[in-house]
N, C-alpha and C positions, 0 to 999 in steps of 0.2 A: 607336238613334241609327246612322247610316250613315257610319262613318269607315273609311279605309283601315287595315286589320288590321295589314298589314305595318309601315307606318309608326307606328302606335300601340304595336306591341309593341316596336319599336325604340327607343321613348322611355322605356318602363317600366324603372326603376332608375337612369336617368341624374339627375344633380343638378339642381336647380330652374334654376340658372345657365345650364345648357346647352341648355335648352329653348327652340327659337327661336321658337315661337308656342303660344297655347293649345290644349289637347288636352281633350276631353269627359273628365269623371272616370270614367266606366266604364272607359277604356283607360289611365287613368294613375294614377301613384302620388299618395300624398297631397301631396308637395311640388309635384308638376307642376299639381295642381288649382288652385294659387295663380294660375297664369296666366289660366286661363280665368275665374276669379273677377275679376280685374283688369280684362280685357277687357268683362266684364259690368258691373262696376260703372261703368266709364267710359260705356258706353252707356246705363245708367240715369241716371247723373248728369246727362250733357248733354240727354238727352231730357226729363227732368222740368224741368231749368232752364230750358231755351228755350220748353217749353211754359207754363210759369208766366209768363215774361215777355212772352210774345207774346199771353198770354190767349186762347189758341186753343180752351179748353175751353167755350165758349160753348155749343157745340151739344150733342148727346146722346152723341156718340162718346167711348168710354172709352178713353184712351191706353193703350197696351201695358204702359208702366212701372207704372202703378197695381197691376197683378197682384203686383209684385215690392217694391212700397214700402208700408210701413204708414202710411197717411195721416194717421193721429193723431199719430204720433212722427216721420214723415218718416226712419224707419230702414229699411235695406235688410233684406229677407227672405231672409238667406243659406241658409237651409236649403231654400227653395223655388227659390232660384238654382241650387243643386247638383242639384236634380232636374229642372231645366229641359229640356225636348226641343225646343229651337230651333236647336240646331247641326245642320247636314247636311254632307256631304261638300263640296258646292259653296260654302257659307258658310265652311268652314275653308280652303278654297283660295283664296276671295276675301280672307280675312284675310291668309293668308300672303303674298299678293302685296304687301298695304300694308306688311307688316313687312319684306320683302325690299327694299322700295323706300327704306325708311328714314323714311318719313312718320310723323309724331305721330299715334296713332289718335285722340287727343283732338281734334286739329285736323280729322281727316277727319270725325268725327262733328259737330263744329260746322257745318263747310262745308254738310254734308249736310243737317242739320237746318234751315238757313236756306233751302236749296233746296226743301224739302218743303212741300206742301200739307196742308191739314187732315187729309184722308183717310190720309195716309202713318203717321199716329201710332197706327193702328189695330193693327199688327203690328210686330214688331221687324224682320222681313225686309222690310217695306213701308217702313220708314224707313231701314234701313242698308244693305240689299243693293242697292246702286246702282252698278253698274260704270261708268256714264258719270261720275258724281260722284267716284269712286276715280281714274278718268283726269284728270278736270279738277282735282282736288286736287294730283296728281302735277305738273301743269303749273304751279300756283302755287308748289310746292315747288322746281321746277327755276327758275322765275323770281326767287326770293330766293337763289339760289345754293345750293339744298339746306341751308338753314338753318331748323331746326325752332325755333330761338329767334325767328326772324323771322316764322314761322307763328304762334307762340304771341302775338306781338304784333298780328298781323292779328285774331286772335280776341279780344284784349284790347279792341280797337277795336270789335268787333261787341258785345261785352258793354256796353261803356261806352254805345254807342248805344242799346241795348235799356234799360238802366237810366234813361239821361237821357229817353228818349221817356216812360217812365212819370212821371218826376219834373215834366218840362216840359209834358207835354200831358194827363197824367191817364188815358192809355190805353196798353196794351200796343202795341207796333210790329208791324205786319204787312208783311211783306217780300213783294213779288212775284218769284216765282222767276225769272221770264224777266229781271227787271231785272239779275240778276247774270250773265247770259251775253253773250258777244260772239263774234263770228266770229274763229276762229284763223287769220289771215292767213298763217301758215307753211305751210299746207296749200292746194295749188293748187285743189282741188276746190270750195273755199269753203263747204262744209257742216258742216266740223268747227267745234266750239265751245270754249270755255274759260271759266273763271270770271273773265271781264274785270274785274268790279268789285274782285274781291279783289286782283288785280294793281295796281290804281289805289289801292287802301287802302295796300297795301305801300309805293307811291310817296310818298304822302302821310306816312306814318309815317317814311320814310327823310328827306324834305325838313323834316318838325319837328325831327328830331333833328339835323340839320344846321344848321338855323338857330336851335337851342335855343328852340323855341316850346313851351310848355305845351299839350300835345294835348288834355287834359280842358277847359281854358280856351277853347281855340279852338272845340272842338265845343259847348260850352255857350253861347258867343256867337253862333255860326252858328245853333244852335237858335232863339236869342231874335230874331235878325233875320228868321229865315224865319216865325216864328210871328207877329210884328208885321206882316210883309206879309200873311199870310193868317190873319186872325183866326178865321175860321169853319172852317178845316181841323181836323180831328181828328187828323191823322197828318202827321208830317214823315218823308217817305222816305228811306230810306238813300241812294239814289242821289243824292238832292239835297244830302246832307250830304257825300258823298264827291266829287262833281264839283265842278270849279271854275265858280264863278258869281257873280252879283252880291251874294250873301249872305255871300260870304267876309268875316270881319272883317279889318281892316287889321292888318298887323303892329305898326304903332306903337300901335294901340289894345290888342292883345294885351299888348304890354309894359308900357304905362301900367297896365292891370290887374294884370298880374303883379307890378308894384313896388308896388302899393297896399297900404299898411299896414292899411287897413279892408276889404280884400278878403274876408277870412273872414266878418266881420260883415255885410257887404252880401249876400254869398251865403245866409247863414243866415236874414236877414230879406227876402230877395228885392228887396233896392234897387239902383239902377242906379248906374253908376260917375259919375252926374252929381251924386248927392245928396252935400250938404255937411255936415260936423259942425262949425259954427263954434265950438263952446266947447271942442272936442277931446275930447269925451264925450257918450254919451247915458245916460239912466236906465236901470239894470238891469231887465230884464223888460218893455222897451218894446215896444208893438204899437200899431198905428193904433186910432182909437176903434172901438168894437163896431158902431157903425152906419154905418161908412165901408167901402163896398164898392169904391171907386176902385182902379185899378190901382197897386201900391206902386211901380213902375218911374216913375211920373210926380212922386213926391215929391223934392224938390230941396234940402231942408234940414231937419235935425232938431236941436233945441238940448238944452241939459242939463235943462230942465224937462219934456221929452217933448213940446212943442209942435212940430209938422212943418208944411211949407207945400209947397204945388203951384206949378207953374211959373205958373199964373194969378193967383197972390197969394192963394189961399184958405189960411186957417190953421185947423188943428184941433188939439185937445189928444188926446195919446195916452194910452194905459194904460201903468202900470209897476207894479213891486212897491213895495209901502208907501205905497199910494196916499192914505192917509188923511191923510198930512201931507207937504207937498212938501219940509220940511227932513229928512225920514227917507230921501230918495232916496239911492241909491247910484250912483255913476258907472261906467259901463262904458267901457273903452278897448281898443284892440288888445292891449295888454299883459296885461289882466286878463280878457278874455272867455273864455278857456278855464274860469276858475275858475267863471263864472255860467252858461255854456252849457247844462248838463245840467238846470238849475233854472229855465230860462228861460220855460218854458211851464207852471209850476206855479201853478196858480190859487190855492192856500191863502196864497200869498206876497203877493197883491194887497192884502189889508187886514191884513196882519200886520205885524211890526216887524223890523227887522235885529238880528242878534247885535252885542253891543258891539264885538266884534273887527272885524267888517266895516264898521261904522260909523266906527270910529276911524281905520281905514285907507283907506276908499273913499267916504266921505260926500262928496256934492256940495256940502254946506254943513256943514263940519265945525264941531266946538266949540260946538255948541247944547246938549248934554247931556254930562254925566258918566259915569263907569262905572256909577254906581247908578242912571242914568237921571234924575237931578235936572237941572233947567235951570241952566246955568252962570251966567245973568244974575240968578237969584234970582226970576224971574218965569215965568208959564206953567205948563203942565201938565208933569208928569213922564211917563216913560215906562218900560215893562217891556220890557227887551231878550229877544229870542228866544233860547232855549237851542238849541243846535246838535242 
């Protein structure tokens, strides 16, 4: 390892809190080694997270971080980290500049990974030793008035975009690196660049906070609007999400959704804001009929018996828990949804019976049976309540 010996010797013996940047373990005390571990962990964490979310591992390239992560347990190979020979003097100087600027190293890693193409993941130097990205990240840092908290919010926006892309499109997001850049007009020559899209994300976040707009809800609605307009498209581009355009949901729409007590249930079942619940409940475990492959966004109404209706008047009977008898159905409302959410997809409950406690409290048609499972009117079949 080629590190400045004078500087390394000066660090030996100092407390860990006084070390301004990571030093390779050969030249540092045990306490000081924790700094290089921390920087290395950040690189590993961000690299592997974005690689997986982008689904860039389609080809034959082996990403550099796989050498330092146990792929079975997803744990860091700390011993191998300490033996790693990836630092050289230039890399150390490079990282020290980031530290001196006060820029969050995790944010730098995120911004750089988003700007990287497939081949950059082959080596740690190829992915992270990017002087131009370091300078462009610093410009974003200056733009947000040197607030690492705000930089973290920009990273949160990027992470949310990646997660939502997988959720909405079924594919990992692929970002065109050039879409992140704009000409920096502060420079007269006109050749200097900046991470212009990150600047605009910061503007968006500031506006959302000022207007008290739910950022996740806004992004979800914009995704839906874009997907409806371009049904054959596999990808929703980050730039399309960030830029102001005709796909932006109205603020009135966002506020209506935010104030909707059925919002969590609609999201969970992929139902639109236009879907009505005339009985004030739906049966627990409700799903469309198994042979119904229409878009659930087109459903306009679901009643307490599980029947649902499309805008063209089509009526279908949905599935639910305790399907063998309509009088065993339990009613789900915004107030009790959390109780049933985790077991909603449990197939064994479709032909089962509820517990007496749940029937007594949540039955759509209460009073049909007593605690022993005997019919209260003296007629009909008895039931055997399910034990917890």
